[in-house]
N, CA and C atoms as an extended XYZ file, in Angstrom:
516
Properties=species:S:1:pos:R:3:atomname:S:1:resname:S:1:resid:I:1 pbc="F F F"
N         0.884       -1.142        0.015 N   MET     1
C        -0.037       -0.062       -0.003 CA  MET     1
C         0.862        1.232       -0.036 C   MET     1
N         0.694        2.155       -0.985 N   GLY     2
C         1.500        3.396       -1.064 CA  GLY     2
C         1.068        4.377        0.043 C   GLY     2
N         1.962        5.241        0.387 N   ARG     3
C         1.712        6.295        1.329 CA  ARG     3
C         1.211        7.553        0.662 C   ARG     3
N         0.244        8.150        1.186 N   THR     4
C        -0.308        9.377        0.596 CA  THR     4
C        -0.408       10.460        1.640 C   THR     4
N        -0.539       11.706        1.233 N   GLY     5
C        -0.837       12.787        2.166 CA  GLY     5
C        -2.251       12.703        2.707 C   GLY     5
N        -2.441       13.228        3.845 N   VAL     6
C        -3.712       13.281        4.487 CA  VAL     6
C        -4.027       14.659        4.969 C   VAL     6
N        -5.302       15.127        4.685 N   SER     7
C        -5.748       16.334        5.183 CA  SER     7
C        -6.779       16.029        6.347 C   SER     7
N        -6.535       16.496        7.542 N   LEU     8
C        -7.439       16.232        8.623 CA  LEU     8
C        -8.318       17.476        8.921 C   LEU     8
N        -9.582       17.281        8.908 N   LEU     9
C       -10.481       18.419        9.095 CA  LEU     9
C       -10.445       18.808       10.662 C   LEU     9
N       -10.648       20.087       10.885 N   ASN    10
C       -10.605       20.446       12.255 CA  ASN    10
C       -11.793       19.832       13.098 C   ASN    10
N       -12.734       19.190       12.474 N   ARG    11
C       -13.809       18.525       13.187 CA  ARG    11
C       -13.229       17.445       14.075 C   ARG    11
N       -12.194       16.779       13.512 N   LEU    12
C       -11.582       15.728       14.312 CA  LEU    12
C       -10.934       16.193       15.647 C   LEU    12
N       -10.621       17.460       15.593 N   LEU    13
C        -9.909       18.025       16.743 CA  LEU    13
C       -10.895       18.628       17.770 C   LEU    13
N       -12.157       18.688       17.443 N   GLU    14
C       -13.093       19.164       18.440 CA  GLU    14
C       -13.155       18.221       19.552 C   GLU    14
N       -13.034       18.757       20.731 N   ARG    15
C       -12.898       17.926       21.910 CA  ARG    15
C       -13.918       16.848       22.049 C   ARG    15
N       -15.239       17.209       21.831 N   GLN    16
C       -16.264       16.221       22.152 CA  GLN    16
C       -16.184       15.096       21.153 C   GLN    16
N       -15.674       15.310       19.936 N   ARG    17
C       -15.611       14.289       18.941 CA  ARG    17
C       -14.360       13.460       19.157 C   ARG    17
N       -13.263       14.119       19.455 N   PHE    18
C       -11.943       13.457       19.461 CA  PHE    18
C       -11.882       12.501       20.660 C   PHE    18
N       -12.655       12.764       21.743 N   GLU    19
C       -12.622       11.952       22.910 CA  GLU    19
C       -13.154       10.608       22.776 C   GLU    19
N       -13.889       10.283       21.708 N   THR    20
C       -14.372        8.963       21.433 CA  THR    20
C       -13.114        8.064       21.043 C   THR    20
N       -12.996        6.975       21.617 N   LEU    21
C       -11.882        6.042       21.437 CA  LEU    21
C       -11.676        5.685       19.954 C   LEU    21
N       -12.804        5.338       19.292 N   HIS    22
C       -12.655        4.918       17.957 CA  HIS    22
C       -12.134        6.013       16.970 C   HIS    22
N       -12.535        7.264       17.243 N   VAL    23
C       -12.035        8.331       16.355 CA  VAL    23
C       -10.573        8.584       16.651 C   VAL    23
N       -10.187        8.556       17.879 N   GLU    24
C        -8.806        8.738       18.273 CA  GLU    24
C        -7.912        7.648       17.663 C   GLU    24
N        -8.337        6.331       17.777 N   LEU    25
C        -7.531        5.264       17.230 CA  LEU    25
C        -7.494        5.325       15.690 C   LEU    25
N        -8.564        5.670       15.073 N   ALA    26
C        -8.621        5.786       13.568 CA  ALA    26
C        -7.712        6.915       13.197 C   ALA    26
N        -7.772        8.014       13.826 N   THR    27
C        -6.898        9.207       13.475 CA  THR    27
C        -5.435        8.855       13.611 C   THR    27
N        -5.072        8.199       14.691 N   ARG    28
C        -3.660        7.732       14.941 CA  ARG    28
C        -3.208        6.816       13.833 C   ARG    28
N        -4.055        5.892       13.416 N   LEU    29
C        -3.706        4.940       12.384 CA  LEU    29
C        -3.510        5.653       11.015 C   LEU    29
N        -4.400        6.534       10.699 N   VAL    30
C        -4.315        7.257        9.438 CA  VAL    30
C        -3.045        8.171        9.424 C   VAL    30
N        -2.727        8.796       10.545 N   VAL    31
C        -1.578        9.682       10.680 CA  VAL    31
C        -0.295        8.870       10.487 C   VAL    31
N        -0.240        7.729       11.165 N   ARG    32
C         0.949        6.855       11.024 CA  ARG    32
C         1.225        6.374        9.628 C   ARG    32
N         0.129        6.149        8.869 N   ARG    33
C         0.301        5.700        7.441 CA  ARG    33
C         0.540        6.723        6.476 C   ARG    33
N         0.283        7.970        6.840 N   ALA    34
C         0.388        9.153        5.928 CA  ALA    34
C         1.820        9.553        5.678 C   ALA    34
N         2.115        9.927        4.512 N   ALA    35
C         3.399       10.510        4.170 CA  ALA    35
C         3.573       11.907        4.732 C   ALA    35
N         2.431       12.571        4.788 N   VAL    36
C         2.412       13.987        5.307 CA  VAL    36
C         0.971       14.282        5.746 C   VAL    36
N         0.880       15.082        6.723 N   VAL    37
C        -0.452       15.487        7.272 CA  VAL    37
C        -0.578       16.968        7.008 C   VAL    37
N        -1.750       17.436        6.554 N   ILE    38
C        -1.942       18.850        6.183 CA  ILE    38
C        -2.888       19.426        7.129 C   ILE    38
N        -2.527       20.580        7.710 N   ALA    39
C        -3.429       21.355        8.609 CA  ALA    39
C        -3.664       22.736        7.924 C   ALA    39
N        -4.802       23.334        8.219 N   VAL    40
C        -5.097       24.591        7.547 CA  VAL    40
C        -4.592       25.827        8.254 C   VAL    40
N        -4.081       25.613        9.456 N   SER    41
C        -3.531       26.699       10.247 CA  SER    41
C        -2.509       26.113       11.264 C   SER    41
N        -1.659       27.060       11.734 N   ASP    42
C        -0.707       26.650       12.707 CA  ASP    42
C        -1.326       26.212       13.977 C   ASP    42
N        -2.481       26.886       14.346 N   TYR    43
C        -3.214       26.526       15.570 CA  TYR    43
C        -3.662       25.028       15.456 C   TYR    43
N        -4.279       24.694       14.295 N   LEU    44
C        -4.707       23.304       14.117 CA  LEU    44
C        -3.553       22.346       14.087 C   LEU    44
N        -2.455       22.758       13.564 N   ARG    45
C        -1.186       21.871       13.548 CA  ARG    45
C        -0.841       21.556       15.050 C   ARG    45
N        -0.821       22.630       15.847 N   ARG    46
C        -0.346       22.451       17.252 CA  ARG    46
C        -1.392       21.565       18.003 C   ARG    46
N        -2.683       21.792       17.729 N   GLU    47
C        -3.667       20.962       18.373 CA  GLU    47
C        -3.556       19.473       18.008 C   GLU    47
N        -3.371       19.286       16.736 N   LEU    48
C        -3.314       17.882       16.246 CA  LEU    48
C        -2.009       17.227       16.876 C   LEU    48
N        -0.923       17.934       16.811 N   GLU    49
C         0.329       17.343       17.373 CA  GLU    49
C         0.206       17.111       18.812 C   GLU    49
N        -0.524       17.966       19.514 N   ALA    50
C        -0.715       17.716       20.975 CA  ALA    50
C        -1.594       16.512       21.254 C   ALA    50
N        -2.536       16.214       20.403 N   LYS    51
C        -3.447       15.122       20.641 CA  LYS    51
C        -3.044       13.822       19.979 C   LYS    51
N        -2.248       13.972       18.925 N   VAL    52
C        -1.729       12.797       18.149 CA  VAL    52
C        -0.235       12.910       17.965 C   VAL    52
N         0.521       12.393       18.959 N   PRO    53
C         1.958       12.619       18.888 CA  PRO    53
C         2.623       12.083       17.613 C   PRO    53
N         2.003       11.172       16.949 N   GLU    54
C         2.494       10.584       15.702 CA  GLU    54
C         2.578       11.683       14.589 C   GLU    54
N         1.821       12.765       14.790 N   ALA    55
C         1.813       13.837       13.739 CA  ALA    55
C         2.951       14.822       13.902 C   ALA    55
N         3.611       14.782       15.084 N   ARG    56
C         4.763       15.717       15.245 CA  ARG    56
C         5.837       15.557       14.238 C   ARG    56
N         6.161       16.657       13.694 N   GLY    57
C         7.265       16.716       12.628 CA  GLY    57
C         6.776       16.204       11.318 C   GLY    57
N         5.544       15.888       11.107 N   ARG    58
C         5.083       15.280        9.879 CA  ARG    58
C         3.948       16.175        9.310 C   ARG    58
N         3.550       17.228        9.993 N   THR    59
C         2.432       18.009        9.667 CA  THR    59
C         2.877       19.336        9.008 C   THR    59
N         2.247       19.566        7.833 N   GLU    60
C         2.615       20.855        7.103 CA  GLU    60
C         1.339       21.733        7.191 C   GLU    60
N         1.554       23.034        7.197 N   VAL    61
C         0.420       24.009        7.217 CA  VAL    61
C         0.274       24.578        5.821 C   VAL    61
N        -0.985       24.428        5.311 N   VAL    62
C        -1.333       25.046        4.000 CA  VAL    62
C        -2.520       25.976        4.304 C   VAL    62
N        -2.211       27.163        4.446 N   SER    63
C        -3.285       28.174        4.813 CA  SER    63
C        -4.310       28.249        3.713 C   SER    63
N        -5.570       28.387        4.162 N   SER    64
C        -6.647       28.652        3.232 CA  SER    64
C        -6.830       30.190        3.270 C   SER    64
N        -6.012       30.864        2.527 N   GLY    65
C        -5.850       32.339        2.652 CA  GLY    65
C        -7.066       33.106        1.985 C   GLY    65
N        -6.902       34.379        2.016 N   VAL    66
C        -7.896       35.285        1.455 CA  VAL    66
C        -7.339       35.932        0.233 C   VAL    66
N        -8.150       35.974       -0.847 N   ASP    67
C        -7.818       36.692       -2.075 CA  ASP    67
C        -7.706       38.151       -1.793 C   ASP    67
N        -6.540       38.682       -1.614 N   LEU    68
C        -6.307       40.109       -1.239 CA  LEU    68
C        -6.618       41.067       -2.366 C   LEU    68
N        -6.628       40.640       -3.645 N   GLU    69
C        -7.095       41.488       -4.666 CA  GLU    69
C        -8.567       41.670       -4.649 C   GLU    69
N        -9.313       40.588       -4.380 N   ARG    70
C       -10.768       40.700       -4.291 CA  ARG    70
C       -11.238       41.323       -3.016 C   ARG    70
N       -10.609       41.076       -1.931 N   PHE    71
C       -10.932       41.589       -0.576 CA  PHE    71
C        -9.820       42.498       -0.122 C   PHE    71
N        -9.406       43.506       -0.953 N   ALA    72
C        -8.447       44.421       -0.550 CA  ALA    72
C        -8.841       45.327        0.633 C   ALA    72
N        -8.026       45.544        1.565 N   PRO    73
C        -8.349       46.467        2.660 CA  PRO    73
C        -8.622       47.861        2.111 C   PRO    73
N        -9.617       48.409        2.656 N   THR    74
C       -10.013       49.799        2.279 CA  THR    74
C       -10.284       50.600        3.538 C   THR    74
N       -10.239       51.911        3.494 N   PRO    75
C       -10.513       52.715        4.657 CA  PRO    75
C       -12.028       52.422        5.052 C   PRO    75
N       -12.274       52.445        6.327 N   PRO    76
C       -13.677       52.288        6.747 CA  PRO    76
C       -14.576       53.353        6.174 C   PRO    76
N       -15.800       52.995        5.781 N   PRO    77
C       -16.674       54.019        5.296 CA  PRO    77
C       -17.192       54.914        6.485 C   PRO    77
N       -17.719       56.015        6.159 N   ASP    78
C       -18.374       56.896        7.174 CA  ASP    78
C       -19.581       56.142        7.666 C   ASP    78
N       -19.932       56.509        8.866 N   GLY    79
C       -21.136       55.999        9.486 CA  GLY    79
C       -20.791       54.846       10.507 C   GLY    79
N       -21.851       54.198       10.959 N   PRO    80
C       -21.753       53.157       11.994 CA  PRO    80
C       -20.880       51.967       11.457 C   PRO    80
N       -20.305       51.225       12.395 N   ALA    81
C       -19.522       50.090       12.047 CA  ALA    81
C       -20.362       48.984       11.406 C   ALA    81
N       -19.874       48.264       10.424 N   ARG    82
C       -20.531       47.146        9.817 CA  ARG    82
C       -19.639       45.935        9.841 C   ARG    82
N       -20.184       44.821       10.286 N   PHE    83
C       -19.413       43.567       10.392 CA  PHE    83
C       -20.114       42.497        9.478 C   PHE    83
N       -19.289       41.596        8.955 N   LEU    84
C       -19.800       40.546        8.092 CA  LEU    84
C       -19.208       39.256        8.557 C   LEU    84
N       -20.075       38.266        8.701 N   CYS    85
C       -19.610       36.907        9.067 CA  CYS    85
C       -20.142       35.954        7.980 C   CYS    85
N       -19.206       35.226        7.388 N   VAL    86
C       -19.618       34.271        6.257 CA  VAL    86
C       -19.393       32.912        6.731 C   VAL    86
N       -20.376       32.016        6.799 N   GLY    87
C       -20.218       30.648        7.138 CA  GLY    87
C       -21.548       30.014        7.573 C   GLY    87
N       -21.476       28.686        7.856 N   ALA    88
C       -22.701       28.014        8.274 CA  ALA    88
C       -23.076       28.485        9.660 C   ALA    88
N       -24.344       28.634        9.932 N   LEU    89
C       -24.886       29.057       11.230 CA  LEU    89
C       -24.990       27.826       12.065 C   LEU    89
N       -23.911       27.319       12.573 N   THR    90
C       -23.886       26.077       13.349 CA  THR    90
C       -23.111       26.298       14.617 C   THR    90
N       -23.241       25.336       15.516 N   GLU    91
C       -22.491       25.398       16.777 CA  GLU    91
C       -21.029       25.478       16.556 C   GLU    91
N       -20.531       24.667       15.619 N   ARG    92
C       -19.078       24.616       15.363 CA  ARG    92
C       -18.482       25.931       14.935 C   ARG    92
N       -19.280       26.786       14.257 N   LYS    93
C       -18.825       28.085       13.798 CA  LYS    93
C       -18.925       29.146       14.864 C   LYS    93
N       -19.529       28.831       16.054 N   ASN    94
C       -19.649       29.792       17.160 CA  ASN    94
C       -20.349       31.044       16.892 C   ASN    94
N       -21.363       30.980       15.990 N   VAL    95
C       -22.040       32.215       15.601 CA  VAL    95
C       -22.854       32.857       16.775 C   VAL    95
N       -23.336       32.024       17.697 N   LEU    96
C       -24.031       32.590       18.825 CA  LEU    96
C       -23.191       33.398       19.741 C   LEU    96
N       -21.936       32.877       19.905 N   ARG    97
C       -20.979       33.669       20.717 CA  ARG    97
C       -20.608       34.950       20.044 C   ARG    97
N       -20.448       34.882       18.754 N   LEU    98
C       -20.157       36.119       18.012 CA  LEU    98
C       -21.319       37.135       18.162 C   LEU    98
N       -22.567       36.703       18.046 N   ALA    99
C       -23.691       37.540       18.194 CA  ALA    99
C       -23.751       38.125       19.613 C   ALA    99
N       -23.420       37.390       20.622 N   ARG   100
C       -23.386       37.912       22.010 CA  ARG   100
C       -22.308       38.955       22.182 C   ARG   100
N       -21.129       38.719       21.564 N   ALA   101
C       -20.024       39.638       21.668 CA  ALA   101
C       -20.395       40.961       20.962 C   ALA   101
N       -21.037       40.808       19.788 N   PHE   102
C       -21.472       42.038       19.057 CA  PHE   102
C       -22.471       42.740       19.861 C   PHE   102
N       -23.403       42.101       20.558 N   GLY   103
C       -24.457       42.791       21.367 CA  GLY   103
C       -23.802       43.566       22.478 C   GLY   103
N       -22.698       43.144       23.006 N   ARG   104
C       -21.979       43.849       24.088 CA  ARG   104
C       -21.171       45.039       23.620 C   ARG   104
N       -21.058       45.217       22.315 N   LEU   105
C       -20.296       46.381       21.794 CA  LEU   105
C       -20.978       47.622       22.185 C   LEU   105
N       -22.306       47.618       22.166 N   GLY   106
C       -23.042       48.874       22.537 CA  GLY   106
C       -22.860       49.996       21.571 C   GLY   106
N       -22.527       49.629       20.328 N   ASP   107
C       -22.283       50.666       19.276 CA  ASP   107
C       -23.591       50.897       18.568 C   ASP   107
N       -24.254       52.014       18.868 N   ASP   108
C       -25.511       52.362       18.250 CA  ASP   108
C       -25.351       52.461       16.735 C   ASP   108
N       -26.216       51.777       15.997 N   GLY   109
C       -26.185       51.765       14.580 CA  GLY   109
C       -25.312       50.793       13.934 C   GLY   109
N       -24.528       50.093       14.693 N   ALA   110
C       -23.591       49.074       14.099 CA  ALA   110
C       -24.451       47.857       13.660 C   ALA   110
N       -24.023       47.188       12.660 N   THR   111
C       -24.714       46.013       12.188 CA  THR   111
C       -23.710       44.836       11.984 C   THR   111
N       -24.248       43.676       12.255 N   LEU   112
C       -23.486       42.413       12.026 CA  LEU   112
C       -24.389       41.585       11.052 C   LEU   112
N       -23.851       41.347        9.876 N   THR   113
C       -24.592       40.565        8.858 CA  THR   113
C       -24.014       39.151        8.787 C   THR   113
N       -24.870       38.188        8.934 N   PHE   114
C       -24.527       36.813        8.760 CA  PHE   114
C       -24.864       36.357        7.343 C   PHE   114
N       -23.889       35.792        6.622 N   VAL   115
C       -24.159       35.182        5.301 CA  VAL   115
C       -24.031       33.728        5.492 C   VAL   115
N       -25.099       32.962        5.248 N   GLY   116
C       -25.062       31.542        5.457 CA  GLY   116
C       -26.376       31.149        6.092 C   GLY   116
N       -26.592       29.869        6.282 N   ASP   117
C       -27.732       29.301        6.848 CA  ASP   117
C       -27.373       28.118        7.730 C   ASP   117
N       -28.249       27.737        8.553 N   GLY   118
C       -28.034       26.572        9.457 CA  GLY   118
C       -28.970       26.588       10.567 C   GLY   118
N       -28.787       25.531       11.461 N   PRO   119
C       -29.707       25.355       12.630 CA  PRO   119
C       -29.762       26.501       13.593 C   PRO   119
N       -28.742       27.320       13.608 N   HIS   120
C       -28.768       28.440       14.571 CA  HIS   120
C       -29.447       29.705       14.090 C   HIS   120
N       -29.935       29.655       12.860 N   ARG   121
C       -30.587       30.811       12.266 CA  ARG   121
C       -31.787       31.316       13.182 C   ARG   121
N       -32.688       30.473       13.604 N   PRO   122
C       -33.737       30.964       14.477 CA  PRO   122
C       -33.250       31.621       15.758 C   PRO   122
N       -32.160       31.265       16.281 N   ARG   123
C       -31.651       31.876       17.500 CA  ARG   123
C       -30.969       33.224       17.279 C   ARG   123
N       -30.681       33.475       15.990 N   LEU   124
C       -30.091       34.802       15.580 CA  LEU   124
C       -31.125       35.804       15.142 C   LEU   124
N       -32.279       35.321       14.693 N   GLU   125
C       -33.348       36.194       14.234 CA  GLU   125
C       -33.888       37.128       15.276 C   GLU   125
N       -34.052       38.322       14.881 N   GLY   126
C       -34.678       39.291       15.772 CA  GLY   126
C       -33.722       39.976       16.733 C   GLY   126
N       -32.465       39.655       16.704 N   ARG   127
C       -31.500       40.289       17.614 CA  ARG   127
C       -31.197       41.681       17.111 C   ARG   127
N       -31.111       42.606       18.008 N   PRO   128
C       -30.849       44.042       17.606 CA  PRO   128
C       -29.467       44.119       16.857 C   PRO   128
N       -29.486       44.838       15.720 N   GLY   129
C       -28.385       45.091       14.955 CA  GLY   129
C       -27.872       43.934       14.108 C   GLY   129
N       -28.636       42.832       14.067 N   ILE   130
C       -28.167       41.664       13.336 CA  ILE   130
C       -29.060       41.485       12.058 C   ILE   130
N       -28.415       41.282       10.961 N   ALA   131
C       -29.069       40.992        9.654 CA  ALA   131
C       -28.636       39.618        9.197 C   ALA   131
N       -29.687       38.919        8.599 N   LEU   132
C       -29.396       37.576        8.103 CA  LEU   132
C       -29.632       37.500        6.604 C   LEU   132
N       -28.550       37.406        5.861 N   ALA   133
C       -28.648       37.414        4.426 CA  ALA   133
C       -28.976       36.062        3.855 C   ALA   133
N       -28.864       34.986        4.595 N   GLY   134
C       -29.157       33.720        4.013 CA  GLY   134
C       -27.910       33.241        3.168 C   GLY   134
N       -28.172       32.266        2.358 N   ARG   135
C       -27.212       31.743        1.401 CA  ARG   135
C       -27.080       32.697        0.229 C   ARG   135
N       -25.912       32.915       -0.222 N   VAL   136
C       -25.681       33.767       -1.391 CA  VAL   136
C       -24.675       33.012       -2.316 C   VAL   136
N       -24.694       33.338       -3.587 N   ALA   137
C       -23.795       32.791       -4.553 CA  ALA   137
C       -22.316       33.206       -4.157 C   ALA   137
N       -21.348       32.350       -4.519 N   HIS   138
C       -19.993       32.583       -4.095 CA  HIS   138
C       -19.481       33.912       -4.583 C   HIS   138
N       -19.883       34.276       -5.837 N   ASP   139
C       -19.325       35.570       -6.380 CA  ASP   139
C       -20.034       36.836       -5.795 C   ASP   139
N       -21.070       36.655       -4.946 N   GLU   140
C       -21.703       37.697       -4.219 CA  GLU   140
C       -21.084       38.032       -2.847 C   GLU   140
N       -20.252       37.108       -2.354 N   VAL   141
C       -19.640       37.158       -1.077 CA  VAL   141
C       -18.628       38.359       -1.130 C   VAL   141
N       -18.726       39.265       -0.194 N   GLY   142
C       -17.840       40.431       -0.147 CA  GLY   142
C       -18.386       41.601       -0.832 C   GLY   142
N       -19.573       41.477       -1.422 N   SER   143
C       -20.111       42.661       -2.136 CA  SER   143
C       -20.552       43.625       -1.061 C   SER   143
N       -20.347       44.929       -1.300 N   PRO   144
C       -20.764       45.929       -0.367 CA  PRO   144
C       -22.231       45.946        0.053 C   PRO   144
N       -23.086       45.381       -0.824 N   ALA   145
C       -24.503       45.324       -0.545 CA  ALA   145
C       -24.738       44.419        0.680 C   ALA   145
N       -23.974       43.439        0.850 N   LEU   146
C       -24.198       42.464        2.008 CA  LEU   146
C       -24.014       43.231        3.287 C   LEU   146
N       -23.018       44.075        3.426 N   CYS   147
C       -22.844       44.762        4.696 CA  CYS   147
C       -23.852       45.861        4.902 C   CYS   147
N       -24.443       46.345        3.835 N   ARG   148
C       -25.484       47.387        3.937 CA  ARG   148
C       -26.837       46.852        4.291 C   ARG   148
N       -27.024       45.534        4.346 N   ARG   149
C       -28.339       44.935        4.644 CA  ARG   149
C       -28.720       45.435        6.020 C   ARG   149
N       -29.939       45.782        6.170 N   GLN   150
C       -30.539       46.289        7.372 CA  GLN   150
C       -30.878       45.209        8.362 C   GLN   150
N       -30.651       45.432        9.661 N   PRO   151
C       -31.031       44.449       10.647 CA  PRO   151
C       -32.526       44.123       10.496 C   PRO   151
N       -32.827       42.881       10.744 N   GLY   152
C       -34.271       42.486       10.563 CA  GLY   152
C       -34.548       42.007        9.203 C   GLY   152
N       -33.757       42.335        8.183 N   SER   153
C       -34.020       41.917        6.846 CA  SER   153
C       -33.634       40.439        6.763 C   SER   153
N       -34.381       39.667        6.103 N   ARG   154
C       -34.084       38.255        5.932 CA  ARG   154
C       -34.226       37.769        4.522 C   ARG   154
N       -33.506       36.801        4.198 N   GLN   155
C       -33.554       36.200        2.924 CA  GLN   155
C       -33.345       34.727        3.067 C   GLN   155
N       -34.262       33.896        2.687 N   ARG   156
C       -34.074       32.481        2.821 CA  ARG   156
C       -33.216       32.016        1.706 C   ARG   156
N       -32.448       30.894        1.954 N   GLY   157
C       -31.690       30.289        0.909 CA  GLY   157
C       -32.615       29.654       -0.115 C   GLY   157
N       -32.206       29.695       -1.362 N   ARG   158
C       -32.998       29.057       -2.498 CA  ARG   158
C       -32.190       27.980       -3.091 C   ARG   158
N       -32.865       26.889       -3.558 N   SER   159
C       -32.161       25.797       -4.128 CA  SER   159
C       -31.354       26.196       -5.338 C   SER   159
N       -31.762       27.121       -6.148 N   ASP   160
C       -30.945       27.509       -7.306 CA  ASP   160
C       -29.659       28.168       -6.895 C   ASP   160
N       -29.632       28.888       -5.707 N   ARG   161
C       -28.359       29.395       -5.211 CA  ARG   161
C       -27.423       28.355       -4.742 C   ARG   161
N       -28.024       27.226       -4.211 N   ARG   162
C       -27.097       26.163       -3.706 CA  ARG   162
C       -26.296       25.601       -4.846 C   ARG   162
N       -26.830       25.491       -6.100 N   GLU   163
C       -26.158       24.961       -7.217 CA  GLU   163
C       -25.060       25.917       -7.684 C   GLU   163
N       -24.981       27.107       -7.207 N   GLN   164
C       -23.958       28.086       -7.692 CA  GLN   164
C       -22.815       28.152       -6.712 C   GLN   164
N       -22.729       27.294       -5.753 N   GLY   165
C       -21.673       27.258       -4.796 CA  GLY   165
C       -21.846       28.289       -3.680 C   GLY   165
N       -22.901       28.139       -2.878 N   PRO   166
C       -23.188       29.125       -1.915 CA  PRO   166
C       -22.271       29.206       -0.691 C   PRO   166
N       -22.238       30.336       -0.144 N   ALA   167
C       -21.457       30.589        1.094 CA  ALA   167
C       -22.264       30.063        2.191 C   ALA   167
N       -21.656       29.556        3.258 N   GLY   168
C       -22.330       29.213        4.463 CA  GLY   168
C       -23.019       27.864        4.400 C   GLY   168
N       -22.654       27.061        3.484 N   ARG   169
C       -23.348       25.783        3.301 CA  ARG   169
C       -22.294       24.655        3.369 C   ARG   169
N       -22.585       23.591        3.910 N   GLY   170
C       -21.707       22.462        3.954 CA  GLY   170
C       -20.752       22.403        5.139 C   GLY   170
N       -19.812       21.514        5.170 N   PRO   171
C       -18.997       21.261        6.343 CA  PRO   171
C       -17.959       22.299        6.589 C   PRO   171
N       -17.728       23.217        5.704 N   GLY   172
C       -16.624       24.168        5.823 CA  GLY   172
C       -16.635       25.161        6.893 C   GLY   172
């Protein structure tokens, strides 16, 4: 059997999932057989190497970076602060914690727009300053219109958008 590289998702490193013996043993076996292990951040590399000693010295970091031409830093616009969160509205993405932190800002007029959908959507609806854009096509992510969405505005994901590569959908 040839040796191949392995990419381990951060889900394996989530404490509640990794603590099950079968997941830990399977992860150790896969890592031992892999020529190289890929992590998407240095943090995840450290976490993996701490939990799976066999990964030490065999793990490479390949960052899933941001396209700086498409998302070039610009001076903040005039007016209240606007924040954008793109991803699945799930426990794993910690969106409720983000919403609570946003609520503690106390910045009148600030908005936090969530792009994506998931089981935590109902728990985010109706919160002051929070807008829910739903799923959007990949090429719409980062458009200024998303950040301008007014709190309380809602858009449900549509199946035709899912076929276009929506943001906030799937395991990512």
